Residue, then its C-alpha position, 0 to 999 in steps of 0.5 A: m837431311v843436310p842440303d845438297e852442296s853441289s849447287d852454287r855456293t851463294e845461298p842466303e840462308l844460314r844452315e844449321y847442322n847437328s851432331f851425327i851419332d848412331g847413324e842420324f843427326r841428333e840435337s845437342s844437349t846444349e843450345d850453344r852453337i858455333e858459326v862457320e864462315y867463308p874466309y874469302d869474305g867473312t860470310v857466315w853460312a852455317s852453324v853447328p853445336n858446341g858439343t858437350t860431354e853428354d854428346v860425346d858420351d852418346a857418340v862413344r856409346a854408339a861406337r861401342r855398341a857398333f863395335e860389339s854388334d854383328a852388323w860391324g864386329g861380326l863382319q867377315p874381312s871380305e865384307r868389311a872390305a866391301v864397305l870400304r869400297n862403298v865408301a870410296d865410291v861415295l867419295d867419287d860420286h860426291a867429290e865436287e860437292l865435298g870439295k866445295l864444302e872444304t873450300r867454303q870452310n877453310g878458303k883453300l883453292i877449289r882446284e886443290m880441294d876438288s882434286q883432293m876429293r877426287g883422289l880420296g877414295e883411293w885411300y879406302r880402296y887401298y885399305a880395303g885390300f888389307c882387310d883379309k891380310i891382317e895376319g898373325r904368325v906362328i912362333p917356334v917355341e921350345n917350351k915343354d920340349g917343343k910341345m907348346i904352340n904359340y901364335t899371334r892374332k892382330e885384333p882391332l883396338g875398339v873405339v877410336g877417338a880422333i881429333t882433326p884440324w882445319n887445314s885439310p879436314l877430310l884428307l886428314l880424317t881419311f889418314k885415320l878413318a880408312p885404316a881404323l875401319a879396315a882393322g875393324n874399329t869404330f870411330v868418334h870424330k871431333p873435327s875442328e870447330l872451324t871446318p866441321v860441315s864436310a865431316l857431318r855431310f860425309a857421315e850422312l853420305l856414308s850412312a845413306e849410301a855406303d852401307l856403313p852400319p849406325g854407330v861406326y862413324n860418329v861426328v861431334p863438333g865443338y871446341g877443344e876445351e870441352t868437346g875435344r877434352a871430353l873425347a880425349e879423357h873418355d874412359d871407353v875410348d881405346k885409341l886416340a888419334f890427333t893431328g894439330s899443333t905440337e902444344v895441343g898434341r903434348q896435352i893429348g899424349q898426356q891425357a892418353m897416357s894417364k888412362p893409358v891408351p895407344v895414341s898417334l900424333e901428327l904434329g907441327g913442322k918447320s921443314p927445311n927446303i935446301v937448294f944447292p948450286s947444282a940444282d935446276l933453279d927453275n925446278a927448285i923455285n917451283g918446289v919452294i913455291k909449292g912447299i910454302f905458298a900452296a895452301t897459303g902455307q897452312t900445312c904442317l909440312a910447309g917448307s918454311r925454312v928455305f936454305v939457299h947456298e951462298e953461290v946462288v942465293e942472290e939469283f934465287v931470291d930475285r927469281l923467287v920474289e918475281r914469282a911471288a909477285a905474280v901469284k894471283l890472289g882471289d876467291p878460292m872458288d875461282p879455278k884461276t886463283e892461285m892463293g886464297p886467304v888465311a883460314f881465319r882472322d886470328q891466324w892472319e894476326k899470328v902470321n903478321y905478328y911473325v913478319d913484324l917480329a922478323e923485321d924487328k930482329g933484322a930480317t928484310v921483307a923482300f916481298g909481301g907481308d901486307q894485306p891487298e886492298d882490292l880483296p874482301g874480308e880480313c884474311f888475305i896476306r900476300p905471299t911473303v919472302l923474308t931475307d937476312v934471316d938467321n936460323d936462331m930467329r923465332v921466325a925460323r924456329e916456330e911454326i907460323f902456318g902461313p905463306v912466309a918463306s924465310v930464306i937462310t944462306f949457307p956456305d957448305e953441306e956440313t953447315v946446312i945439315e947442322q942448321a936444318n937439324d937444329s930444330e925441335f921439329g922433324l916432319a919433312a925436308g926437301v933437297w934440291t941438287n943434281d949431285m946424287p951422292q950429295a942427295f943420298r948423304l942428305i937423305e941419311a943425315l936429315e932428321a925428318g920423317t919424309v925427305w923429298v929430292n927435287e920435289y916437295r909436298t907429295l904424299t900417297y896412301s901407300s907411303p908412311f907419313g909422320g915425324y921425328k922429334a916434336s913433329g909426332l908419334g906414330r905413322e899414317n898411311g901405308e902398312e905402317g898406318l894400319e899397324e896403329y889401329v891393331q893390337t897383338k894377342s899372343v896365344w899359347i896352346d899346350t899339346a903335352g897334356e900336363v901343366s908344368s910346375p907352377f914355380k917356373l915358366g914354360 
């Protein structure tokens, strides 16, 4: 039994967790374990197994049995909907506990994680409403002079294998799990080795309190090189869902196509946040800060390329620097903290590498770029504003995944559209203007899966999310997200009473 996380975070013992397979915690076939740290001060507080191919096999077999069982596969749509509503209730009941787990794993602000967990149940309630609305259609056909009936069925794919990242563990899991369960699939999940504990606790809660049958949701922690690869290449996985870097996503896609199975990929971004002279600058600065410094910049949709019109760039940068300097860094468990640490040391070094590289290429660090001396651990970096950035610099082209805003000046609408689209990515974009005809021109012209106007970093369960170009394949959330977890069967029924010639169709 996993200890209750609702108590105070400071506890001396190292907690050992195991994989969750077929409705119970199960020891791995290896003694190799992964330590889990609190990014704020580097404290090791938990460990999980580095799952093996054998562990993944066990989890996939459990998921297959559950998919074919009456306990899950035999449920009526209304019964499956009831289970999803139970999942939502469990999230509501344990939001505080799960929020603390999320923060302790990746250092995101407790006020953000607590709010996120308190709203997460709505994803499952939304998809519960789809369970009895997964419908096929009757298609008028003229074969045999109209004496054939043709209709379609929407059916679950089977066993879903999902690999999720460390930056928003349970939210990004839910983008996949909620529609997958609504469609009737079962699930094998490999969370990031950096943030595995919340998924393991979530699995336990679903088994104990949500009436989720054993084997429907299984969790095998481990590194991508073995555990992730074993899941991606498993012959009995019917669908792969991945969120993470574009580089790894391409590998996952290749592995999926070699089988082949359907794959959905939510990948990286280098999103433009575009400020025009007509914009309310107070509102735009708030949006830019929300887009890049919230979550310490560790989000795929971060507005890391800040395009500012030359008429307002000087005032904008001065005010942005002033606001960045006022951001309160500290313990993410403290509700007063406004920005926490980078999630782990390697990522911190990556962020600093890009800042140094930008300076070498002529960019100016207008603020930040250094580690505060008055904070513990090795993972803090001040919110960083770079100016004199050219759109061709690596800092403006490659995903950094940290609190680094690259300010790029532009002279006119045509130029900024060209620059914004001059990227291999196309996940999101922000437009700040009070000229609505201009806003609609940008909405149409920008190559991005999501465009916000006078807002940034807003998502909900009912609206699809995904990217253009190298930012991904498929969509999550909304009705489009459900379509990723069903397959269509075409059914033909003859009412003519005789088989047509074997040498012609129809």
